[in-house]
LODREN-893186 format. One line per 5 residues: their letters; for each residue x, y, z of C-alpha. Coordinates in Angstrom, 2 decimals, padded with zeros to 5 digits. Example, Ala and Ser with C-alpha at 12.3 -4.5 7.8 and 13.67 -1.06 7.14 Angstrom:
// LODREN-893186
AS = 012.30,-004.50,007.80  013.67,-001.06,007.14
//
This chain:
// LODREN-893186
XXXXX = -019.35,012.96,016.75  -015.83,013.52,015.43  -013.55,015.19,018.00  -011.89,017.07,015.14  -015.03,019.16,014.73
XXXXX = -014.49,020.48,018.24  -010.74,020.53,018.78  -008.48,019.52,015.92  -005.30,020.03,017.90  -004.85,016.98,020.11
XXXXX = -002.32,017.68,022.88  -001.02,014.10,022.84  -000.65,013.94,019.05  002.06,015.15,016.73  000.57,017.79,014.44
XXXXX = 001.55,017.08,010.82  -001.17,019.13,009.13  001.48,021.48,007.71  003.13,018.64,005.75  002.35,017.81,002.12
XXXXX = 000.34,014.65,002.82  -001.59,012.89,000.03  -003.18,009.54,-000.76  -002.70,007.18,-003.72  -005.38,004.54,-004.26
XXXXX = -007.20,002.69,-007.04  -009.58,004.77,-009.18  -012.54,002.99,-007.58  -011.43,003.44,-003.94  -014.28,004.54,-001.68
XXXXX = -012.23,005.09,001.45  -008.60,006.04,001.99  -006.89,004.01,004.70  -003.35,005.28,004.24  -001.49,008.42,003.18
XXXXX = 002.13,009.41,002.62  004.33,012.48,002.73  007.84,013.48,001.66  010.00,016.44,002.65  013.57,017.37,001.73
XXXXX = 015.65,018.19,004.81  018.35,020.84,005.14  021.11,018.23,005.54  020.32,016.60,002.19  018.40,013.70,003.68
XXXXX = 014.63,013.31,003.43  011.68,012.86,005.75  009.10,010.29,004.66  005.88,009.50,006.47  003.27,006.77,006.24
XXXXX = -000.05,007.55,007.91  -002.78,005.03,008.71  -006.29,006.03,009.79  -006.53,005.78,013.59  -009.55,003.48,013.89
XXXXX = -008.66,002.66,017.50  -009.54,006.23,018.51  -013.17,005.58,017.59  -013.53,001.82,018.23  -012.83,000.93,021.84
XXXXX = -012.11,-002.65,022.98  -015.25,-004.72,023.65  -017.58,-001.91,022.57  -020.68,-002.76,020.54  -018.90,-001.69,017.34
XXXXX = -015.84,-003.77,018.25  -017.95,-006.87,018.88  -019.85,-006.48,015.60  -016.61,-005.91,013.69  -015.18,-009.06,015.28
XXXXX = -018.16,-011.01,014.00  -017.77,-009.63,010.47  -013.95,-010.00,010.53  -013.50,-008.02,007.30  -015.23,-005.80,004.79
XXXXX = -016.91,-007.80,002.04  -016.30,-006.58,-001.51  -019.03,-007.45,-004.00  -019.07,-006.62,-007.70  -020.95,-003.35,-007.32
XXXXX = -020.83,-002.52,-003.63  -019.02,-003.03,-000.33  -020.41,-004.31,002.95  -018.03,-002.60,005.42  -016.78,-004.14,008.61
XXXXX = -017.39,-000.83,010.39  -020.34,001.59,010.12  -020.26,003.87,007.07  -019.82,006.91,009.31  -016.45,005.46,010.32
XXXXX = -015.29,003.50,007.27  -016.26,006.12,004.67  -015.84,009.27,006.72  -014.10,009.63,010.08  -011.63,006.76,009.44
XXXXX = -011.08,007.68,005.80  -008.16,010.04,005.12  -010.18,012.34,002.89  -008.50,015.16,001.02  -008.78,018.68,002.45
XXXXX = -009.97,017.47,005.87  -008.24,016.99,009.21  -007.98,013.36,010.25  -006.54,011.34,013.12  -003.82,008.87,012.19
XXXXX = -001.15,006.54,013.49  002.07,007.40,011.67  005.58,006.20,011.02  007.98,009.01,010.13  011.52,008.28,009.00
XXXXX = 014.64,010.26,008.30  016.08,008.52,005.23  019.17,008.96,003.13  018.52,009.67,-000.58  019.21,005.95,-001.15
XXXXX = 016.55,004.90,001.37  018.74,003.96,004.34  016.85,004.50,007.62  018.70,007.08,009.75  015.97,007.78,012.30
XXXXX = 012.44,006.58,012.99  009.40,007.79,014.94  006.10,005.97,015.54  003.09,007.62,017.15  -000.34,009.20,016.91
XXXXX = -000.81,012.24,014.70  -003.22,014.73,013.18  -002.87,015.06,009.39  -004.49,016.97,006.55  -004.37,015.30,003.13
XXXXX = -003.77,017.75,000.28  -004.92,015.50,-002.57  -006.53,012.19,-003.48  -004.50,010.67,-006.32  -005.15,007.43,-008.16
XXXXX = -002.40,004.98,-009.12  -003.09,005.89,-012.73  -002.75,009.65,-012.27  000.32,009.31,-010.04  001.94,007.12,-012.71
XXXXX = 001.15,009.70,-015.39  002.96,012.31,-013.28  006.00,010.06,-012.91  006.02,009.36,-016.64  005.89,013.08,-017.51
XXXXX = 007.24,015.03,-014.52  008.02,018.12,-016.61  004.48,018.46,-017.92  002.46,021.46,-016.78  000.11,019.59,-014.46
XXXXX = -002.93,021.50,-013.28  -004.44,021.69,-009.83  -007.76,020.61,-011.31  -006.29,017.37,-012.67  -004.40,016.56,-009.46
XXXXX = -007.32,017.74,-007.34  -005.24,019.96,-005.11  -004.44,023.63,-004.61  -002.18,025.48,-007.08  000.69,025.84,-004.61
XXXXX = 000.82,022.06,-004.05  001.21,020.98,-007.69  004.98,021.30,-008.21  005.90,020.13,-004.67  003.65,017.09,-005.16
XXXXX = 005.28,016.24,-008.49  008.69,016.54,-006.84  007.59,014.39,-003.91  006.33,011.64,-006.23  009.59,011.60,-008.20
XXXXX = 011.69,011.50,-005.02  009.57,008.73,-003.48  009.83,006.73,-006.69  013.63,006.90,-006.53  013.72,005.99,-002.85
XXXXX = 011.34,003.04,-003.14  013.26,001.76,-006.17  016.37,001.69,-003.97  014.42,-000.07,-001.19  013.15,-002.72,-003.58
XXXXX = 016.60,-003.25,-005.09  018.05,-003.75,-001.61  015.36,-006.31,-000.80  016.04,-008.09,-004.09  019.72,-008.36,-003.24
XXXXX = 018.80,-010.06,000.04  016.28,-012.28,-001.72  012.49,-011.96,-001.63  009.64,-013.67,-003.44  006.78,-011.62,-004.90
XXXXX = 003.76,-013.78,-005.71  000.81,-012.12,-007.41  -002.29,-013.52,-005.73  -004.64,-010.56,-005.44  -005.37,-009.61,-009.05
XXXXX = -009.12,-009.06,-009.38  -011.35,-008.63,-012.38  -013.33,-005.39,-012.46  -016.84,-005.48,-013.87  -018.85,-002.88,-015.76
XXXXX = -022.51,-002.82,-014.74  -025.64,-001.56,-016.46  -028.37,000.52,-014.81  -030.02,-002.64,-013.45  -026.85,-003.86,-011.80
XXXXX = -026.23,-006.58,-014.38  -022.63,-007.19,-015.53  -022.02,-006.14,-019.13  -018.24,-006.49,-019.31  -015.06,-007.11,-017.37
XXXXX = -011.36,-006.39,-017.56  -008.16,-007.33,-015.77  -006.76,-004.58,-013.53  -003.94,-002.42,-014.80  -000.66,-002.66,-012.93
XXXXX = 001.22,000.59,-012.28  004.66,001.31,-010.91  003.03,003.57,-008.33  001.49,000.45,-006.76  004.99,-000.86,-006.08
XXXXX = 005.88,002.56,-004.64  003.07,002.31,-002.10  003.79,-001.38,-001.41  007.42,-000.60,-000.52  006.43,002.21,001.86
XXXXX = 003.77,000.04,003.52  006.28,-002.77,003.94  008.75,-000.35,005.52  005.97,000.79,007.87  005.06,-002.80,008.74
XXXXX = 008.68,-003.53,009.66  008.82,-000.40,011.82  005.58,-001.23,013.65  006.66,-004.86,014.14  009.86,-003.65,015.78
XXXXX = 007.91,-001.22,017.95  005.53,-003.98,019.09  008.43,-006.32,019.84  010.09,-003.66,021.99  006.93,-002.63,023.84
XXXXX = 005.32,-006.08,024.17  008.20,-008.57,024.05  006.16,-011.33,025.74  002.95,-010.94,023.74  004.04,-009.69,020.29
XXXXX = 003.15,-012.24,017.60  005.50,-012.95,014.70  003.92,-013.79,011.37  006.14,-016.36,009.71  005.90,-018.06,006.32
XXXXX = 006.94,-021.70,006.37  009.19,-022.94,003.54  007.40,-024.53,000.56  006.69,-028.25,000.43  009.50,-029.89,-001.61
XXXXX = 007.20,-032.25,-003.51  004.80,-029.49,-004.58  007.72,-027.20,-005.45  009.21,-029.90,-007.67  005.84,-030.26,-009.38
XXXXX = 005.73,-026.51,-010.07  009.24,-026.62,-011.49  008.31,-029.57,-013.74  005.17,-027.74,-014.91  007.27,-024.72,-015.82
XXXXX = 009.61,-026.85,-017.90  006.67,-028.41,-019.77  005.10,-025.06,-020.71  008.33,-023.19,-021.43  008.49,-021.21,-018.17
XXXXX = 011.72,-022.36,-016.49  011.74,-021.84,-012.73  014.97,-022.03,-010.75  014.02,-023.15,-007.22  017.54,-023.37,-005.77
XXXXX = 016.95,-020.22,-003.68  014.37,-017.51,-003.10  016.55,-015.04,-005.00  016.86,-017.33,-008.03  013.14,-018.08,-007.91
XXXXX = 012.31,-014.36,-007.99  014.69,-013.82,-010.90  012.86,-016.58,-012.79  009.51,-014.95,-012.00  010.81,-011.55,-013.16
XXXXX = 011.84,-013.09,-016.49  008.26,-014.29,-016.96  006.99,-010.71,-016.97  008.26,-010.40,-020.53  006.72,-013.71,-021.63
XXXXX = 003.65,-013.56,-023.85  003.98,-009.92,-024.77  004.55,-008.67,-021.23  000.89,-008.97,-020.20  001.82,-010.67,-016.93
XXXXX = -000.26,-013.78,-017.63  002.73,-016.13,-017.35  003.74,-014.57,-014.04  000.19,-014.84,-012.74  -000.13,-018.53,-013.74
XXXXX = 003.12,-019.49,-012.03  002.19,-017.41,-008.99  -000.98,-019.45,-008.53  001.03,-022.67,-008.90  003.61,-021.49,-006.36
XXXXX = 000.94,-020.51,-003.84  -000.14,-024.14,-003.63  003.40,-025.20,-002.81  003.38,-022.82,000.17  -000.02,-023.89,001.53
X = -000.62,-026.96,003.73
//
């Protein structure tokens, strides 16, 4: 049973159900793992929150569910269905941040400047209430036409949430653009390695067509916020568990393989400057406009680069 059905107000949790929380996921998403919120503060700064479903509330260490999940390791995504790591009651219901329902979460809430500088940070357990389930596509349409008269039916929310949600999306887009620009100035490498084909199926479950996934700016918006949350949680773990916190570290690429990638790029007309991470990313960005801007060149070089980073 879900404790929310008995007592939604958890004394030890921060209650954020009054905030304008919403999710942005692919059109085909069956469960919502994360949600976001944005609020303009009186001093001109903003409050931004990232909320992750609190699975640990329901799955206790060494319980039967925990042991089975450890055996499965991950959810398995097939063409037409998903074999979840956790029971459907958890993965598709209690641990899914469904719209218009109270849910338990672990949240990171920041006070940010309009340019995205972190002024204050809070990490803890919360109760949230998502106001809408948006797709990347719909959220991008809103960003492309913010002055359009969007309806509550299209955004799947209540009338009073429409304009605040449009404003929140526009503000978050500006903030995450600043965050990404700041990361680019420091130097980061974005390698596309998770593009998946989506298949159309007939009534018998046989594939009848496929297409490459569309790439929206709203995906980068979510990626930047999730990265900011990961950094915050990593810092929290390091402070609370300095002797046991584990650092995930990417080793530098193998010089021989990197030289081979650079030579391949020269042969096919995709020059790659490997003198630094920043220069490498600039080369990859230039490839986005190659071949009509369909991203194929970027994807090909990403796959080549991945091999240079793997043992």
